[in-house]
C-alpha positions as CSV (number, residue, x, y, z in Angstrom):
1,X,79.6,236.2,40.2
2,X,76.2,236.6,39.7
3,X,74.6,233.4,40.7
4,X,72.3,232.7,43.9
5,X,71.7,228.3,44.7
6,X,71.2,226.3,47.2
7,X,74.6,224.5,48.6
8,X,74.6,220.4,49.3
9,X,72.3,219.5,52.8
10,X,72.9,216.4,53.0
11,X,69.4,216.4,55.9
12,X,66.1,217.0,54.3
13,X,67.9,218.3,50.9
14,X,64.4,217.4,49.6
15,X,62.5,219.9,51.5
16,X,65.4,222.8,52.1
17,X,66.9,223.2,48.3
18,X,64.6,226.1,47.9
19,X,63.7,227.5,51.8
20,X,67.3,229.3,51.9
21,X,65.8,231.8,49.3
22,X,63.3,233.3,52.5
23,X,64.9,232.0,55.5
24,X,68.4,232.4,57.1
25,X,69.7,229.1,57.0
26,X,68.5,225.6,55.5
27,X,69.0,223.7,58.7
28,X,66.6,225.2,61.0
29,X,64.3,223.7,63.6
30,X,60.8,223.6,66.1
31,X,57.1,224.7,66.2
32,X,54.7,225.5,68.6
33,X,51.9,223.2,69.7
34,X,49.5,225.8,68.6
35,X,50.9,226.4,64.7
36,X,51.1,222.2,64.8
37,X,47.7,222.2,65.2
38,X,46.4,224.8,62.8
39,X,48.6,222.5,60.1
40,X,46.7,219.7,61.3
41,X,43.6,221.2,60.7
42,X,44.3,222.9,57.5
43,X,46.1,219.8,56.2
44,X,42.7,217.7,56.9
45,X,41.2,220.7,54.2
46,X,43.7,220.5,51.9
47,X,43.3,216.9,51.8
48,X,39.6,217.4,50.1
49,X,41.1,218.7,47.4
50,X,42.8,216.4,45.4
51,X,42.7,218.7,42.4
52,X,45.6,220.9,44.0
53,X,48.6,220.1,41.3
54,X,51.4,219.7,44.4
55,X,49.7,216.7,45.5
56,X,50.7,214.1,43.2
57,X,54.1,214.0,40.7
58,X,54.1,215.8,37.5
59,X,53.1,213.7,34.7
60,X,55.2,215.5,32.1
61,X,58.3,215.0,31.3
62,X,60.8,214.1,33.6
63,X,58.5,215.6,36.7
64,X,58.5,219.3,34.9
65,X,56.5,221.4,37.2
66,X,52.6,222.0,35.8
67,X,52.8,226.0,36.0
68,X,49.6,226.4,33.8
69,X,47.6,224.2,36.5
70,X,49.4,226.0,39.7
71,X,47.4,229.3,40.8
72,X,48.7,231.2,44.3
73,X,45.7,229.4,46.0
74,X,47.5,225.7,45.8
75,X,50.3,227.4,47.3
76,X,49.0,227.3,51.7
77,X,47.3,223.7,51.2
78,X,50.3,222.4,49.8
79,X,52.6,223.5,52.2
80,X,50.1,222.5,55.0
81,X,49.7,218.9,53.8
82,X,53.2,218.3,52.7
83,X,54.7,219.4,56.1
84,X,52.1,217.0,58.1
85,X,52.9,214.3,55.3
86,X,56.6,214.9,56.2
87,X,56.4,214.6,59.8
88,X,53.9,211.2,59.6
89,X,56.8,209.9,57.3
90,X,59.3,210.4,59.6
91,X,57.3,209.2,62.7
92,X,57.4,206.4,61.0
93,X,61.2,205.9,60.7
94,X,61.5,207.1,64.6
95,X,58.6,204.6,65.5
96,X,60.4,201.6,64.3
97,X,61.2,198.4,66.6
98,X,63.7,197.0,64.5
99,X,67.2,198.7,65.0
100,X,68.6,201.4,62.6
101,X,70.0,199.9,59.6
102,X,70.9,201.7,56.7
103,X,67.8,200.5,54.5
104,X,65.0,201.7,57.5
105,X,66.5,205.1,58.4
106,X,68.7,206.9,55.8
107,X,66.7,205.6,53.1
108,X,63.1,206.3,54.0
109,X,64.6,209.7,55.4
110,X,66.2,210.3,52.0
111,X,62.9,209.8,49.8
112,X,60.5,211.9,52.9
113,X,58.9,215.1,52.2
114,X,58.0,215.1,48.1
115,X,55.1,216.7,48.4
116,X,57.2,219.4,50.8
117,X,59.9,219.8,48.2
118,X,57.4,219.8,44.9
119,X,55.2,223.2,46.4
120,X,58.7,224.9,47.9
121,X,61.0,224.4,44.7
122,X,58.6,225.9,42.5
123,X,56.8,228.4,45.8
124,X,60.2,229.9,46.4
125,X,61.4,229.3,42.6
126,X,58.9,231.6,41.7
127,X,59.2,234.2,44.8
128,X,62.4,235.6,43.3
129,X,61.8,234.6,39.4
130,X,58.2,236.5,39.6
131,X,55.8,237.6,42.1
132,X,53.6,239.3,43.5
133,X,51.5,240.7,46.6
134,X,50.0,237.3,47.3
135,X,52.9,235.7,46.6
136,X,54.9,238.1,49.3
137,X,52.3,237.3,51.7
138,X,52.5,233.7,51.5
139,X,56.2,233.8,52.5
140,X,56.0,236.1,55.2
141,X,53.3,233.2,56.4
142,X,55.6,229.9,55.5
143,X,59.5,231.3,56.5
144,X,58.7,230.6,59.5
145,X,56.5,227.3,59.7
146,X,59.1,226.0,57.4
147,X,61.8,226.8,60.0
148,X,60.0,225.6,62.6
149,X,59.1,222.2,60.5
150,X,62.7,221.8,59.5
151,X,63.5,223.0,63.5
152,X,61.0,219.8,64.8
153,X,62.5,217.2,62.2
154,X,66.6,217.9,63.2
155,X,65.7,218.4,66.7
156,X,63.9,215.0,66.9
157,X,65.7,212.7,69.8
158,X,64.5,210.0,68.1
159,X,65.7,210.5,64.7
160,X,68.8,211.6,66.1
161,X,69.5,208.6,68.1
162,X,69.1,206.3,65.3
163,X,71.3,207.9,62.9
164,X,74.3,208.3,65.9
165,X,73.6,204.6,66.2
166,X,74.7,204.4,62.8
167,X,77.6,206.7,63.0
168,X,79.2,205.1,65.4
169,X,78.6,201.7,63.4
170,X,79.5,202.8,60.7
171,X,82.5,201.2,59.4
172,X,80.8,198.4,60.2
173,X,78.5,198.5,57.9
174,X,79.2,197.4,54.9
175,X,78.2,200.6,52.9
176,X,79.3,201.5,49.4
177,X,81.2,204.8,49.8
178,X,78.5,207.2,48.6
179,X,76.5,205.6,51.3
180,X,78.7,205.7,53.9
181,X,79.0,209.2,53.3
182,X,75.6,209.5,53.4
183,X,76.0,208.2,56.5
184,X,78.3,210.7,57.8
185,X,76.7,213.7,56.4
186,X,73.7,213.4,58.0
187,X,75.5,212.7,61.5
188,X,77.3,216.2,60.8
189,X,74.6,218.3,60.7
190,X,72.6,217.2,62.8
191,X,74.9,218.0,65.2
192,X,75.5,221.4,63.7
193,X,71.8,221.7,63.5
194,X,72.1,221.7,67.1
195,X,71.0,217.5,68.0
196,X,73.3,217.2,71.1
197,X,72.1,220.3,72.8
198,X,69.9,220.6,75.9
199,X,66.0,221.1,76.0
200,X,66.6,224.7,77.3
201,X,69.4,225.5,74.4
202,X,66.6,223.6,72.0
203,X,63.7,225.8,72.3
204,X,66.1,229.1,72.5
205,X,67.6,227.6,69.3
206,X,64.2,227.6,67.7
207,X,63.2,231.1,68.5
208,X,66.6,232.1,67.1
209,X,66.0,229.7,63.8
210,X,61.9,231.6,63.3
211,X,62.9,235.1,64.2
212,X,66.0,234.5,61.5
213,X,63.3,233.6,58.6
214,X,61.2,236.4,59.4
215,X,64.0,238.8,59.2
216,X,65.3,237.5,56.0
217,X,61.3,237.1,54.3
218,X,61.6,240.9,55.1
219,X,65.0,242.1,53.8
220,X,64.1,240.5,50.3
221,X,60.8,241.5,50.1
222,X,62.8,245.5,50.7
223,X,65.4,244.8,48.6
224,X,62.4,244.3,45.4
225,X,60.3,246.3,47.1
226,X,63.0,249.9,46.7
227,X,64.8,249.2,44.2
228,X,61.7,249.5,42.0
229,X,60.6,252.8,44.2
230,X,63.9,254.4,43.4
231,X,64.0,253.9,40.0
232,X,65.4,257.0,38.3
233,X,62.9,259.2,36.8
234,X,64.0,261.9,33.5
235,X,62.4,264.3,32.4
236,X,63.3,264.7,28.6
237,X,65.3,262.8,26.2
238,X,68.1,264.9,26.1
239,X,69.8,264.4,29.0
240,X,70.1,260.6,28.2
241,X,72.1,261.7,25.7
242,X,75.0,259.2,25.0
243,X,72.3,255.6,24.8
244,X,71.1,254.0,21.8
245,X,68.2,255.3,20.7
246,X,66.8,251.7,21.6
247,X,67.9,252.3,25.2
248,X,66.0,255.7,25.4
249,X,62.7,254.3,24.2
250,X,62.8,251.2,26.4
251,X,63.2,253.8,29.2
252,X,60.3,255.8,27.6
253,X,58.1,251.9,27.8
254,X,58.7,251.9,31.5
255,X,58.0,255.4,32.0
256,X,54.5,254.3,30.1
257,X,54.1,251.3,32.2
258,X,54.8,253.4,35.8
259,X,52.0,256.1,34.2
260,X,54.3,258.8,33.7
261,X,53.4,259.7,30.3
262,X,56.2,261.9,28.6
263,X,58.9,260.5,31.0
264,X,61.9,258.3,30.7
265,X,62.4,255.7,33.8
266,X,65.5,253.8,34.4
267,X,65.6,251.0,36.9
268,X,67.7,250.3,39.3
269,X,69.3,246.7,39.1
270,X,70.6,245.2,42.5
271,X,74.9,245.8,42.5
272,X,75.9,249.5,43.7
273,X,77.2,250.5,40.1
274,X,74.6,250.3,36.9
275,X,74.9,249.1,33.6
276,X,74.1,253.2,32.0
277,X,76.7,255.0,33.7
278,X,79.1,253.7,31.7
279,X,76.9,256.0,28.3
280,X,75.5,258.6,29.7
281,X,77.2,261.9,29.2
282,X,75.1,263.6,31.3
283,X,77.8,263.9,35.2
284,X,74.7,264.8,37.3
285,X,72.5,262.3,36.2
286,X,75.5,259.8,36.7
287,X,75.7,261.1,40.1
288,X,72.0,261.0,40.8
289,X,71.5,257.8,39.4
290,X,75.1,256.1,41.3
291,X,73.6,257.8,44.5
292,X,70.6,256.4,44.6
293,X,71.7,252.7,43.9
294,X,74.2,253.5,46.9
295,X,71.9,254.6,49.0
296,X,69.1,251.9,49.1
297,X,68.4,250.0,52.3
298,X,69.9,253.0,55.3
299,X,67.8,256.2,53.4
300,X,65.0,255.8,55.9
301,X,61.6,254.9,55.5
302,X,59.3,251.9,55.2
303,X,62.3,249.5,53.3
304,X,65.1,250.7,55.5
305,X,67.4,247.9,55.8
306,X,69.6,248.6,58.8
307,X,67.6,246.9,61.8
308,X,66.9,244.1,59.5
309,X,71.0,243.3,59.2
310,X,71.9,244.0,62.7
311,X,69.7,242.2,63.9
312,X,69.7,238.9,62.5
313,X,73.9,239.2,62.7
314,X,73.4,239.6,66.5
315,X,71.3,236.2,65.9
316,X,73.6,234.3,64.0
317,X,76.2,235.4,66.2
318,X,74.5,234.3,69.2
319,X,73.1,230.9,67.3
320,X,76.7,230.2,66.4
321,X,77.7,230.8,70.2
322,X,74.8,228.1,71.4
323,X,76.3,225.5,69.0
324,X,79.9,226.2,70.5
325,X,81.8,228.4,68.3
326,X,83.1,231.8,68.6
327,X,81.2,233.4,65.5
328,X,79.1,233.0,62.6
329,X,81.9,232.9,60.6
330,X,83.6,230.1,62.1
331,X,80.4,227.7,62.7
332,X,80.0,228.7,58.4
333,X,82.9,227.9,57.3
334,X,83.7,224.9,59.4
335,X,81.7,223.1,56.5
336,X,83.2,224.5,54.0
337,X,86.3,223.9,52.1
338,X,88.2,227.1,53.5
339,X,87.2,225.4,57.3
340,X,88.4,228.4,59.3
341,X,88.3,232.2,60.0
342,X,91.8,232.0,59.4
343,X,92.2,230.8,55.9
344,X,90.0,233.2,54.2
345,X,91.1,236.3,56.2
346,X,94.6,235.2,54.8
347,X,93.6,234.8,51.5
348,X,91.4,237.8,51.0
349,X,94.2,239.6,52.6
350,X,97.2,238.6,50.4
351,X,94.6,239.9,47.4
352,X,93.3,243.4,48.7
353,X,96.8,244.8,48.7
354,X,97.9,244.0,45.0
355,X,94.1,245.2,43.7
356,X,93.8,247.8,45.4
357,X,97.2,249.5,44.1
358,X,96.1,248.3,40.2
359,X,93.0,250.3,41.0
360,X,94.8,253.4,42.4
361,X,96.2,253.1,39.0
362,X,93.6,252.7,37.0
363,X,92.2,255.7,38.4
364,X,95.3,257.7,37.7
365,X,94.7,257.1,34.4
366,X,90.8,257.7,33.7
367,X,92.4,261.0,36.0
368,X,94.5,261.5,33.5
369,X,91.8,261.5,30.5
370,X,89.7,264.0,32.5
371,X,92.7,266.1,32.6
372,X,92.7,265.6,28.8
373,X,89.6,266.7,28.0
374,X,90.0,270.0,30.1
375,X,87.3,268.3,32.8
376,X,87.9,270.9,36.1
377,X,86.8,267.9,38.7
378,X,88.7,265.1,40.5
379,X,87.3,261.4,39.7
380,X,84.3,260.2,41.9
381,X,82.8,257.2,41.9
382,X,80.2,257.4,39.4
383,X,82.3,259.1,36.6
384,X,84.5,255.3,37.2
385,X,82.3,253.1,34.3
386,X,82.1,256.4,31.8
387,X,85.8,257.3,31.2
388,X,86.7,253.3,31.8
389,X,84.5,253.6,28.4
390,X,86.7,256.1,26.6
391,X,90.2,254.9,28.4
392,X,89.7,251.4,26.9
393,X,88.8,253.2,23.2
394,X,91.3,254.7,23.4
395,X,94.1,252.0,24.4
396,X,92.2,249.4,23.1
397,X,90.7,251.1,19.9
398,X,86.7,250.3,21.1
399,X,84.2,250.9,23.5
400,X,81.3,248.6,25.1
401,X,78.7,249.9,22.3
402,X,80.5,248.3,19.3
403,X,80.4,245.2,20.8
404,X,76.6,245.0,21.0
405,X,75.3,244.3,17.8
406,X,77.9,241.0,17.6
407,X,75.9,239.3,20.8
408,X,71.9,239.2,20.2
409,X,70.6,237.5,22.7
410,X,69.1,233.9,21.2
411,X,72.8,233.7,19.1
412,X,75.0,234.1,22.3
413,X,73.0,231.1,23.6
414,X,72.6,229.0,20.5
415,X,75.6,229.5,18.9
416,X,77.8,230.2,21.8
417,X,76.6,228.5,25.7
418,X,75.3,225.4,23.6
419,X,77.3,225.4,21.0
420,X,80.0,224.8,23.2
421,X,78.5,222.4,25.8
422,X,77.9,220.5,22.5
423,X,81.7,220.6,21.1
424,X,83.0,219.5,24.8
425,X,80.3,217.2,26.3
426,X,78.4,216.0,23.0
427,X,74.8,216.9,24.3
428,X,72.9,218.7,22.4
429,X,69.8,220.8,22.8
430,X,65.9,221.1,21.4
431,X,63.6,224.1,22.1
432,X,60.3,223.0,22.5
433,X,56.9,225.1,23.4
434,X,53.9,222.1,24.5
435,X,55.4,222.4,28.0
436,X,53.7,225.3,30.6
437,X,55.6,228.2,31.5
438,X,55.6,231.0,34.2
439,X,55.7,233.8,32.3
440,X,56.0,234.3,28.0
441,X,59.5,235.3,28.3
442,X,60.2,231.9,29.9
443,X,62.0,229.5,27.1
444,X,62.4,225.3,27.6
445,X,64.8,223.2,25.9
446,X,65.1,219.4,25.9
447,X,68.5,218.3,26.5
448,X,69.8,215.3,24.7
449,X,73.1,213.5,25.8
450,X,75.7,212.5,23.9
451,X,74.4,209.1,23.2
452,X,71.0,210.5,21.8
453,X,69.3,209.4,25.6
454,X,67.0,212.2,27.7
455,X,69.5,213.8,29.7
456,X,67.5,216.7,31.7
457,X,65.6,219.6,30.7
458,X,66.9,223.5,30.8
459,X,64.9,226.5,31.4
460,X,65.8,230.1,30.6
461,X,64.4,233.3,31.6
462,X,66.4,235.6,30.7
463,X,65.1,239.7,31.3
464,X,64.5,241.3,34.3
465,X,61.2,242.8,35.2
466,X,60.0,244.9,38.1
467,X,58.8,241.4,39.8
468,X,62.3,239.3,39.9
469,X,64.9,240.3,41.5
470,X,68.1,241.3,40.9
471,X,70.9,239.4,39.4
472,X,71.5,236.2,38.1
473,X,70.7,232.2,39.8
474,X,70.4,228.5,38.8
475,X,67.9,226.7,40.5
476,X,66.5,223.2,40.2
477,X,63.1,222.6,40.2
478,X,63.7,218.5,39.8
479,X,67.1,217.0,40.8
480,X,68.5,213.8,39.5
481,X,68.6,211.0,41.7
482,X,68.9,207.1,40.3
483,X,67.6,205.9,44.0
484,X,64.3,207.5,42.5
485,X,64.8,207.6,39.2
486,X,64.8,211.2,38.5
487,X,66.8,213.4,35.7
488,X,67.2,217.1,36.1
489,X,65.5,220.5,35.5
490,X,67.2,223.2,35.6
491,X,66.8,226.6,35.6
492,X,69.1,229.9,34.8
493,X,67.6,233.1,36.0
494,X,69.3,236.4,34.2
495,X,68.2,240.1,34.5
496,X,68.9,241.3,30.9
497,X,67.1,244.5,30.5
498,X,63.6,243.9,27.5
499,X,64.4,246.0,25.4
500,X,61.1,247.6,22.9
501,X,58.9,245.5,20.9
502,X,60.6,244.3,17.7
503,X,63.8,245.6,18.9
504,X,66.8,242.6,19.4
505,X,67.8,242.0,22.8
506,X,71.9,243.1,22.1
507,X,73.7,241.8,25.4
508,X,76.8,243.7,26.5
509,X,79.6,241.4,27.2
510,X,79.2,241.2,31.1
511,X,75.6,239.7,30.9
512,X,77.6,237.5,27.9
513,X,80.0,236.2,29.9
514,X,76.6,235.7,33.2
515,X,75.3,233.8,30.7
516,X,78.3,230.8,30.4
517,X,78.4,231.1,34.2
518,X,74.8,230.6,34.5
519,X,74.4,227.9,32.6
520,X,77.9,226.3,34.2
521,X,75.8,225.6,37.3
522,X,73.2,224.1,35.0
523,X,75.6,221.6,33.6
524,X,76.3,220.6,37.1
525,X,72.8,220.1,37.8
526,X,72.4,218.2,34.7
527,X,75.4,215.7,35.1
528,X,74.9,215.0,38.0
529,X,75.1,211.6,38.3
530,X,74.4,210.2,41.8
531,X,72.0,207.9,43.8
532,X,70.9,209.7,46.8
533,X,69.0,213.3,45.6
534,X,71.2,214.5,49.2
535,X,74.2,215.3,47.1
536,X,72.6,215.9,43.5
537,X,73.9,218.3,41.4
538,X,75.0,221.7,43.4
539,X,74.7,220.3,46.8
540,X,78.3,221.3,47.5
541,X,79.9,223.6,49.4
542,X,79.4,227.0,48.8
543,X,82.9,228.0,48.1
544,X,82.9,225.0,45.5
545,X,79.8,225.6,44.0
546,X,80.9,228.3,42.1
547,X,84.2,226.5,40.9
548,X,82.1,224.8,37.7
549,X,80.4,227.7,36.3
550,X,83.5,229.7,37.0
551,X,84.7,227.2,34.5
552,X,82.2,227.2,31.7
553,X,82.9,231.4,31.7
554,X,86.2,231.1,29.6
555,X,84.5,229.3,26.8
556,X,82.7,232.5,26.4
557,X,86.5,234.3,25.0
558,X,87.4,230.7,23.8
559,X,88.6,231.6,19.9
560,X,86.7,228.8,18.4
561,X,83.5,229.6,20.2
562,X,83.5,233.7,20.0
563,X,84.1,232.9,15.6
564,X,80.7,231.1,15.9
565,X,78.9,233.5,17.9
566,X,79.9,236.8,18.0
567,X,78.1,237.6,14.3
568,X,76.3,241.0,13.7
569,X,72.6,240.4,14.5
570,X,71.8,241.9,11.1
571,X,74.3,241.3,8.5
572,X,75.4,238.0,10.1
573,X,79.1,238.8,9.4
574,X,81.5,238.0,12.1
575,X,82.9,240.4,14.4
576,X,85.9,241.5,12.8
577,X,88.9,239.8,13.4
578,X,91.4,243.2,14.4
579,X,87.9,243.9,16.8
580,X,88.1,240.4,18.6
581,X,91.5,240.6,19.0
582,X,90.5,243.7,21.0
583,X,88.0,242.2,22.8
584,X,90.7,239.1,24.3
585,X,93.7,241.6,24.5
586,X,91.4,243.6,27.1
587,X,90.5,240.9,29.2
588,X,92.3,242.1,32.3
589,X,91.4,245.6,31.9
590,X,89.8,247.2,34.9
591,X,90.3,244.5,36.9
592,X,91.9,246.2,40.1
593,X,88.4,248.1,40.3
594,X,86.6,244.7,39.4
595,X,88.4,242.7,42.3
596,X,88.3,245.5,44.7
597,X,84.7,246.5,44.8
598,X,84.4,242.4,44.8
599,X,86.7,242.3,48.0
600,X,85.0,244.8,49.6
601,X,82.0,243.2,50.0
602,X,83.8,240.1,51.1
603,X,85.4,241.9,53.9
604,X,82.7,243.6,55.1
605,X,80.2,239.9,54.8
606,X,83.1,238.6,57.1
607,X,84.1,241.8,59.7
608,X,80.1,241.7,60.3
609,X,80.1,237.7,60.5
610,X,83.3,237.5,62.6
611,X,81.7,239.3,65.4
612,X,80.4,238.4,69.0
613,X,76.5,238.6,69.8
614,X,77.8,242.3,71.9
615,X,80.2,243.6,69.2
616,X,77.5,243.0,66.6
617,X,77.3,246.9,65.8
618,X,73.3,248.9,66.1
619,X,70.9,249.9,63.2
620,X,72.4,253.1,63.4
621,X,76.2,252.7,63.4
622,X,75.9,249.8,60.5
623,X,77.0,251.6,58.1
624,X,80.2,253.0,60.1
625,X,81.3,249.9,61.0
626,X,81.2,248.9,57.0
627,X,83.5,251.3,56.1
628,X,86.0,251.4,59.3
629,X,86.0,247.7,58.3
630,X,87.2,248.4,54.7
631,X,89.3,251.4,56.0
632,X,91.3,248.7,58.6
633,X,91.6,246.6,55.8
634,X,92.7,248.9,53.3
635,X,89.7,248.0,50.7
636,X,88.1,251.6,51.7
637,X,88.8,253.5,48.1
638,X,86.1,256.9,47.5
639,X,85.8,255.9,43.6
640,X,85.3,252.5,44.0
641,X,82.4,251.5,46.0
642,X,81.9,247.8,47.4
643,X,79.5,245.7,44.8
644,X,76.9,245.5,47.5
645,X,76.3,247.8,50.5
646,X,75.6,245.3,53.8
647,X,72.0,246.7,53.1
648,X,71.1,245.2,50.0
649,X,74.0,242.8,49.7
650,X,71.3,240.2,49.8
651,X,74.4,236.8,49.5
652,X,74.9,237.6,52.5
653,X,71.0,237.6,54.2
654,X,70.2,234.1,52.2
655,X,72.8,231.5,51.7
656,X,76.1,233.2,51.3
657,X,76.4,234.4,55.1
658,X,79.9,234.6,55.9
659,X,80.5,232.8,52.5
660,X,80.4,235.8,50.0
661,X,84.4,234.7,49.6
662,X,83.5,231.7,48.2
663,X,83.7,233.0,44.0
664,X,87.7,234.4,44.8
665,X,87.9,231.0,46.5
666,X,86.2,228.9,43.9
667,X,88.2,230.7,41.2
668,X,91.7,229.9,42.5
669,X,90.1,226.1,41.5
670,X,88.8,227.7,38.4
671,X,92.0,229.3,36.7
672,X,93.9,225.9,37.7
673,X,90.9,224.1,35.6
674,X,91.8,226.8,32.5
675,X,95.4,226.0,32.6
676,X,94.8,222.2,32.7
677,X,92.4,222.8,29.3
678,X,94.9,224.8,27.7
679,X,97.5,222.3,28.3
680,X,95.8,219.3,27.5
681,X,95.0,220.5,23.6
682,X,91.7,222.7,25.0
683,X,88.6,222.1,23.8
684,X,88.2,218.4,23.8
685,X,85.7,216.0,23.8
686,X,88.0,213.6,25.7
687,X,89.1,216.7,28.3
688,X,85.2,217.6,28.7
689,X,84.7,213.5,29.1
690,X,87.1,213.8,32.0
691,X,86.1,216.5,33.4
692,X,82.2,215.1,33.9
693,X,83.2,211.7,34.7
694,X,85.7,213.1,37.8
695,X,83.8,215.7,39.3
696,X,81.0,217.3,37.8
697,X,78.6,214.0,37.6
698,X,79.6,213.2,41.4
699,X,77.9,216.3,43.0
700,X,78.1,216.6,47.1
701,X,79.2,212.8,46.7
702,X,82.3,212.9,47.5
703,X,84.3,215.9,49.3
704,X,85.1,218.2,47.4
705,X,89.1,219.4,47.4
706,X,89.3,215.5,46.7
707,X,87.0,215.4,43.7
708,X,89.6,218.9,42.7
709,X,92.6,216.6,43.5
710,X,91.1,213.6,41.1
711,X,90.8,215.8,38.5
712,X,94.2,217.9,38.3
713,X,96.6,215.2,40.1
714,X,97.5,218.3,43.1
715,X,96.7,220.3,45.2
716,X,95.1,223.9,43.3
717,X,97.5,226.2,42.5
718,X,96.5,229.6,42.8
719,X,99.4,231.1,40.6
720,X,97.2,231.5,37.4
721,X,94.9,233.6,39.8
722,X,97.0,236.1,39.9
723,X,98.5,236.2,36.4
724,X,94.4,236.5,35.2
725,X,93.7,239.1,37.8
726,X,97.0,241.0,37.0
727,X,97.9,240.8,40.7
728,X,101.1,239.4,40.2
729,X,104.1,242.2,40.5
């Protein structure tokens, strides 16, 4: 459950693929006269500097970005010229005297904005993966202007008139299925963006979109600034008892980097829980880390996000009402496979009761362990991970630390992730060192198809750093399109703690699963075989996009794959069979906690976004609202905090607003698909090819649930998910 990528956006997909990283919604519109005049002036200046690498298509393989030529000074001129060029291209379409046709309206619309796409893709990728003060300043400036730019196109009455004309005549145009879908989806997106509003309403919408873009940028920058500012400083190595020598050394190195010699620093990750909590013996330090993590964004100070979240929710609700919807959730869900608020609420309600019951049973087991050790205290949330490891060790006779020597990062990648993809899909990988990268930790791989032809380029950015936001995600630097004769360049970003120099990178089992998960998104992008860029790869509904990546997680524990990569980093000896069996046996262990913390955040997301504008809580009431909403849903457990509190819940300030439920929704499809693989012989090339041909290659060119039905031969069955998560009675 650690991904952020952009969903399918039929109009302006090239422009908007990366804008969701900084703005509330990629379907925003409108620009003031003053802004446009400035754009024109700066664009003229930009044209004089044709050395800007964004001004031309990259000559590197598959149009791979020329990172070594790109400097911070190139971004603003490229944005300026990109917006000006894009508007000029749109005007050509609008001013045509010929009657609208697919060829003179939608095809040039698909091809428009390529310069803006190039700079947006790189800029917003790096603003997440390797930012700095200059990039942050540019982001603050361009986010509202890009919102205004897209508004100016989406609310263009002349352009909409041509698209509406095509939509009304769509059945008589003689189009193939993908082209017909492009007509329909463009029309829907224009309408959802406000194209049918009157002039006064369009002005209101433009103002809302502008402010939402500004708020989202401030939120994301606050999250990163505060997570860095609140890193835990420890005075002595003795306080870190329970951590490995390498982990203690990494904490010392982090302190040195922060000019705190003799100290130890534990950086925080974006989730409520922190990885070190499973190992630290010092209960007081565990409590300090946990309470610090949980306080982010609502403790006062310059990075407090309560007002931003409250204002964002209110503006979203106002926008939804303006567009004819009761709430923001209604607006979002209409365009997802779930379709209705009622459907999402029912799914979450059905799951939270058994999940919370399982979590309470797990808590009782942890309390029994505390009591057995003579602990004179009640289980608290900062004890959960620590005693979970103890109970796991007692029940299955192993702890998480035993696994890490068998999960060296390169071995997991090459002999696990890549091996599985080769066995299932026949693709192969070769690392290359001649292409430029934006950070020394980044690795690049050519991906060859089963017939040896070039399929894609894959970029891996594995390590956490202070310039990188938390979590894990995939993005496409180049999206596949047969019309544009493009193959994919895709990237995975992880946040694995980097060990001290000379030490191996040994992963936790959760990090291993995350690597497989993110690569599932990468496969979705690489296997894309569509005509129009609007439908490429992961441009599918938000509650469908996690499905292929969750399916790919299954190979992390598939016996042939696990046996191939789970070898000791020093001796090369395979993981002992008995330990391997215990890993597989323990898969459902702690599922009550994992499911409850996830559902709690999903419920909070829905609760906030199912409000009318006048119902949105004020900033000072936000955290009380969150707790009351969870209590009402049966999702509040003192010992199981939400995976994210609203004030550092980055998903819902970007593309997952009213959409965090998507992971569990997609997991129904995922669990059912795993059953299909098992029923049909497991890891075979025929199975992989069938999954690729019927689903992974189609992107958004076919309605999402139709793709699943084409693959599975029926509607999805929820039973495999219930069994996987231990939610059956």
